[in-house]
C-alpha positions as CSV (number, residue, x, y, z in Angstrom):
1,X,-20.4,-8.2,-0.3
2,X,-17.2,-7.2,-2.0
3,X,-13.8,-7.7,-0.5
4,X,-11.1,-5.2,-1.4
5,X,-7.3,-5.5,-1.0
6,X,-5.6,-2.1,-0.8
7,X,-1.9,-1.6,-1.3
8,X,-0.2,1.7,-0.4
9,X,3.4,2.3,-1.3
10,X,5.8,5.2,-1.1
11,X,6.5,6.9,-4.5
12,X,9.8,6.0,-6.0
13,X,11.0,9.6,-5.9
14,X,10.4,9.8,-2.1
15,X,13.0,8.7,0.4
16,X,11.8,5.7,2.5
17,X,13.8,6.0,5.9
18,X,12.0,2.9,7.3
19,X,12.9,0.9,4.3
20,X,16.5,2.0,4.6
21,X,16.6,1.0,8.3
22,X,15.2,-2.4,7.6
23,X,17.6,-2.9,4.7
24,X,20.5,-2.0,7.1
25,X,19.2,-4.4,9.7
26,X,19.1,-7.2,7.1
27,X,22.6,-6.4,6.0
28,X,23.8,-6.6,9.6
29,X,22.2,-10.1,9.8
30,X,24.2,-11.2,6.8
31,X,21.6,-10.7,4.0
32,X,23.9,-8.5,1.9
33,X,22.1,-9.4,-1.3
34,X,19.3,-7.0,-0.5
35,X,20.0,-4.0,-2.8
36,X,16.9,-2.0,-1.9
37,X,13.8,-2.3,0.3
38,X,10.7,-0.1,0.5
39,X,8.0,-0.4,3.1
40,X,4.3,-0.2,2.3
41,X,0.8,-0.8,3.8
42,X,-1.6,-3.7,3.1
43,X,-5.3,-3.5,4.0
44,X,-8.3,-5.8,3.6
45,X,-11.7,-4.1,3.5
46,X,-15.1,-5.7,3.3
47,X,-17.8,-3.5,1.6
48,X,-21.5,-4.1,2.1
49,X,-22.4,-3.8,-1.6
50,X,-22.5,-5.9,-4.7
51,X,-22.1,-3.0,-7.0
52,X,-18.4,-3.1,-8.3
53,X,-18.5,0.3,-9.9
54,X,-19.8,1.9,-6.6
55,X,-17.2,0.0,-4.6
56,X,-14.4,1.3,-6.9
57,X,-15.6,4.8,-6.5
58,X,-15.9,4.6,-2.7
59,X,-12.5,3.0,-2.4
60,X,-10.9,5.7,-4.5
61,X,-12.4,8.3,-2.2
62,X,-11.3,6.4,1.0
63,X,-7.7,6.1,-0.3
64,X,-7.5,9.8,-1.3
65,X,-9.1,11.1,1.9
66,X,-7.5,8.8,4.5
67,X,-5.8,5.6,3.6
68,X,-3.0,7.1,1.4
69,X,-1.1,10.4,1.5
70,X,-1.2,11.0,-2.3
71,X,1.5,13.6,-2.1
72,X,4.1,10.9,-1.2
73,X,2.3,7.6,-1.7
74,X,0.7,5.6,-4.5
75,X,-2.2,3.3,-4.0
76,X,-4.0,0.5,-5.9
77,X,-6.7,-1.9,-5.0
78,X,-8.1,-5.2,-6.1
79,X,-11.7,-6.3,-5.7
80,X,-13.1,-9.8,-5.1
81,X,-16.7,-10.9,-5.0
């Protein structure tokens, strides 16, 4: 079994309204040192395989078909096991 950690983030060139809202909320709470904030997604996936190459290929397809909107998001993953 291989455990994958997938990180999906909004591309730098894309406006992140949720990040802007959270940054504004932090400022209103007195955390004025926050200069910028971007929101992303974190996923843990367990794959029923021991083949790392196959796991990487399958994860790439999963990310490009469902887990990330590659027009506005970047993704990366790490494998354990």
